[in-house]
GUVEXGU-104362 format. One line per field, with one value per residue (C-alpha): residue number from 1; x, y, z. Coordinates in nm, 2 decimals. Layout:
<kolfis>
k: [NUM, ...]
x: [X, ...]
y: [Y, ...]
z: [Z, ...]
</kolfis>
This chain:
<kolfis>
k: [1, 2, 3, 4, 5, 6, 7, 8, 9, 10, 11, 12, 13, 14, 15, 16, 17, 18, 19, 20, 21, 22, 23, 24, 25, 26, 27, 28, 29, 30, 31, 32, 33, 34, 35, 36, 37, 38, 39, 40, 41, 42, 43, 44, 45, 46, 47, 48, 49, 50, 51, 52, 53, 54, 55, 56, 57, 58, 59, 60, 61, 62, 63, 64, 65, 66, 67, 68, 69, 70, 71, 72, 73, 74, 75, 76, 77, 78, 79, 80, 81, 82, 83, 84, 85, 86, 87, 88, 89, 90, 91, 92, 93, 94, 95, 96, 97, 98, 99, 100, 101, 102, 103, 104, 105, 106, 107, 108, 109, 110, 111, 112, 113, 114, 115, 116, 117, 118, 119, 120, 121, 122, 123, 124, 125, 126, 127, 128, 129, 130, 131, 132, 133, 134, 135, 136, 137, 138, 139, 140, 141, 142, 143, 144, 145, 146, 147, 148, 149, 150, 151, 152, 153, 154, 155, 156, 157, 158, 159, 160, 161, 162, 163, 164, 165, 166, 167, 168, 169, 170, 171, 172, 173, 174, 175, 176, 177, 178, 179, 180, 181, 182, 183, 184, 185, 186, 187, 188, 189, 190, 191, 192, 193, 194, 195, 196, 197, 198, 199, 200, 201, 202, 203, 204, 205, 206, 207, 208, 209, 210, 211, 212]
x: [11.03, 10.96, 10.72, 10.42, 10.27, 9.93, 9.78, 9.93, 9.78, 9.43, 9.42, 9.55, 9.39, 9.10, 8.75, 8.66, 9.00, 9.09, 9.43, 9.43, 9.73, 9.99, 9.80, 9.57, 9.25, 8.92, 8.64, 8.51, 8.14, 8.12, 7.79, 7.89, 8.19, 8.23, 8.25, 8.50, 8.71, 8.71, 8.81, 9.09, 9.22, 9.22, 9.39, 9.65, 9.74, 9.77, 9.98, 10.22, 10.25, 10.33, 10.56, 10.37, 10.13, 9.84, 9.70, 9.37, 9.11, 8.84, 8.50, 8.16, 8.03, 8.33, 8.71, 8.92, 9.23, 9.53, 9.82, 10.16, 10.51, 10.67, 11.02, 10.97, 10.73, 10.49, 10.25, 10.43, 10.35, 10.34, 10.05, 9.85, 9.91, 9.79, 9.49, 9.39, 9.43, 9.22, 8.95, 8.94, 8.92, 8.64, 8.45, 8.48, 8.33, 8.05, 8.18, 8.16, 8.44, 8.33, 8.51, 8.24, 8.29, 8.64, 8.87, 9.20, 9.26, 9.58, 9.64, 9.82, 10.00, 10.10, 10.43, 10.70, 10.96, 10.89, 11.23, 11.14, 10.80, 10.85, 11.06, 10.80, 10.52, 10.74, 10.80, 10.43, 10.28, 10.57, 10.62, 10.87, 10.96, 11.04, 11.15, 10.80, 10.58, 10.53, 10.39, 10.26, 10.43, 10.12, 9.89, 9.65, 9.71, 9.67, 9.98, 10.08, 10.20, 10.39, 10.31, 10.55, 10.38, 10.46, 10.50, 10.20, 9.93, 9.65, 9.72, 9.57, 9.74, 9.59, 9.35, 9.25, 9.33, 9.07, 9.19, 8.91, 8.88, 8.82, 8.47, 8.38, 8.48, 8.18, 7.92, 8.11, 8.14, 7.77, 7.68, 7.92, 7.76, 7.41, 7.52, 7.62, 7.98, 8.15, 8.39, 8.68, 8.91, 8.93, 9.25, 9.45, 9.19, 9.20, 9.48, 9.28, 8.98, 8.95, 8.62, 8.52, 8.25, 8.01, 8.28, 8.56, 8.74, 8.90, 8.95, 9.11, 8.96, 9.26, 9.30, 9.59, 9.54, 9.80, 10.07, 10.43]
y: [10.00, 10.32, 10.31, 10.53, 10.76, 10.68, 10.98, 10.88, 10.54, 10.64, 10.91, 10.69, 10.35, 10.23, 10.27, 9.99, 9.96, 10.07, 10.12, 9.94, 9.87, 9.91, 9.70, 9.77, 9.57, 9.50, 9.24, 9.09, 9.01, 8.71, 8.57, 8.21, 7.98, 7.89, 8.26, 8.32, 8.03, 8.15, 8.50, 8.37, 8.17, 8.48, 8.69, 8.42, 8.41, 8.79, 8.79, 8.53, 8.74, 9.05, 8.85, 9.01, 8.80, 8.92, 8.74, 8.59, 8.45, 8.25, 8.22, 8.10, 8.43, 8.66, 8.68, 8.91, 9.06, 9.21, 9.38, 9.48, 9.46, 9.21, 9.28, 9.65, 9.61, 9.87, 9.95, 10.05, 10.13, 9.76, 9.72, 10.00, 9.84, 9.50, 9.66, 9.81, 9.48, 9.30, 9.57, 9.52, 9.14, 9.18, 9.41, 9.16, 8.89, 9.12, 9.13, 9.43, 9.56, 9.62, 9.86, 9.93, 9.75, 9.63, 9.64, 9.50, 9.40, 9.46, 9.38, 9.64, 9.58, 9.88, 9.81, 10.03, 9.76, 9.64, 9.46, 9.25, 9.12, 9.10, 8.78, 8.61, 8.68, 8.59, 8.25, 8.19, 8.32, 8.25, 8.48, 8.75, 9.02, 9.37, 9.66, 9.71, 9.46, 9.09, 8.97, 8.63, 8.56, 8.36, 8.66, 8.44, 8.59, 8.96, 9.18, 9.25, 9.61, 9.69, 10.05, 10.23, 10.33, 10.46, 10.26, 10.42, 10.19, 10.13, 10.13, 9.96, 9.64, 9.48, 9.65, 9.60, 9.85, 9.83, 9.98, 10.12, 10.36, 10.72, 10.70, 10.43, 10.60, 10.83, 10.55, 10.31, 10.56, 10.64, 10.27, 10.20, 10.49, 10.36, 10.02, 10.16, 10.26, 10.60, 10.80, 10.83, 11.06, 11.21, 11.40, 11.21, 11.22, 11.16, 10.92, 10.73, 10.76, 10.58, 10.41, 10.21, 9.95, 9.98, 9.81, 10.04, 9.81, 10.02, 9.99, 10.23, 10.30, 10.38, 10.52, 10.60, 10.98, 11.20, 10.93, 10.93]
z: [9.78, 9.97, 10.27, 10.21, 10.47, 10.61, 10.44, 10.10, 10.14, 10.23, 9.97, 9.69, 9.77, 9.55, 9.68, 9.93, 10.10, 10.45, 10.62, 10.96, 11.18, 10.90, 10.65, 10.36, 10.38, 10.21, 10.22, 9.90, 9.94, 9.71, 9.84, 9.80, 9.84, 9.47, 9.37, 9.64, 9.54, 9.18, 9.28, 9.51, 9.21, 8.99, 9.25, 9.31, 8.94, 8.92, 9.24, 9.10, 8.78, 8.99, 9.23, 9.52, 9.73, 9.94, 10.25, 10.16, 10.40, 10.21, 10.39, 10.28, 10.16, 10.16, 10.11, 10.33, 10.17, 10.35, 10.17, 10.30, 10.17, 10.41, 10.30, 10.39, 10.68, 10.54, 10.26, 9.94, 9.58, 9.49, 9.74, 9.58, 9.24, 9.37, 9.54, 9.21, 9.03, 9.29, 9.27, 8.89, 8.93, 9.18, 8.94, 8.66, 8.89, 8.99, 9.35, 9.58, 9.80, 10.16, 10.39, 10.65, 10.97, 10.91, 11.21, 11.34, 11.70, 11.90, 12.26, 12.47, 12.80, 13.01, 13.18, 13.35, 13.26, 12.90, 12.88, 13.18, 13.06, 12.68, 12.70, 12.91, 12.66, 12.37, 12.53, 12.61, 12.28, 12.04, 11.75, 11.68, 11.93, 11.84, 12.06, 12.20, 12.03, 11.97, 11.63, 11.52, 11.18, 11.07, 11.14, 11.34, 11.69, 11.75, 11.78, 12.14, 12.20, 12.52, 12.63, 12.86, 13.18, 13.52, 13.84, 14.02, 14.14, 14.07, 13.69, 13.40, 13.28, 12.98, 12.73, 12.37, 12.10, 11.82, 11.50, 11.28, 10.99, 11.11, 10.95, 11.20, 11.52, 11.60, 11.54, 11.76, 12.04, 12.03, 12.03, 12.32, 12.53, 12.45, 12.57, 12.91, 12.85, 12.89, 12.68, 12.92, 12.71, 12.37, 12.45, 12.20, 11.92, 11.63, 11.71, 11.97, 12.21, 12.54, 12.63, 12.94, 13.00, 13.30, 13.52, 13.42, 13.18, 12.91, 12.54, 12.29, 11.95, 11.73, 11.38, 11.15, 11.20, 11.37, 11.38, 11.25]
</kolfis>
């Protein structure tokens, strides 16, 4: 299967889905546990028939769905087909797909010597190390991304990267500023914006835009 570009994904995904941190996601607002369980069962049967299996997180009043082709490491045509199938099943159950407010958290560590620190964090956190990241195969822990930095001090060490849909960015920035934060930089927008809390602790709001 061929990896799709971010723009292909967001333009072709069914309504109610968002593309965050390399994964196609939605939240099915079931309203109660029994409806969610029934929908998970229906999705499971459809996934078995298609031999492609989404990650499902069943909660009391919603079901979170994540789609990615693990053998390719990216979203492909089969994920878009499964997204359409899930949207149809949700419609038949009278369940709405929610995209507003969905996000994905990644932790970023700035380091001038990634090769020196990556083995340590792999040992402590477990998971699978890549060239510049560390992933939890179970998907429970956030991905850790190691960002190349200079040696100059003082420099930032850890910061969270919060991945959101582009439509969420402006509202979150405005809310952060109202809460006493500052917009540190928008030089890399629309790829990411840098914000800081009143004590100067930074966070990046990241989107799929303007990325390879």
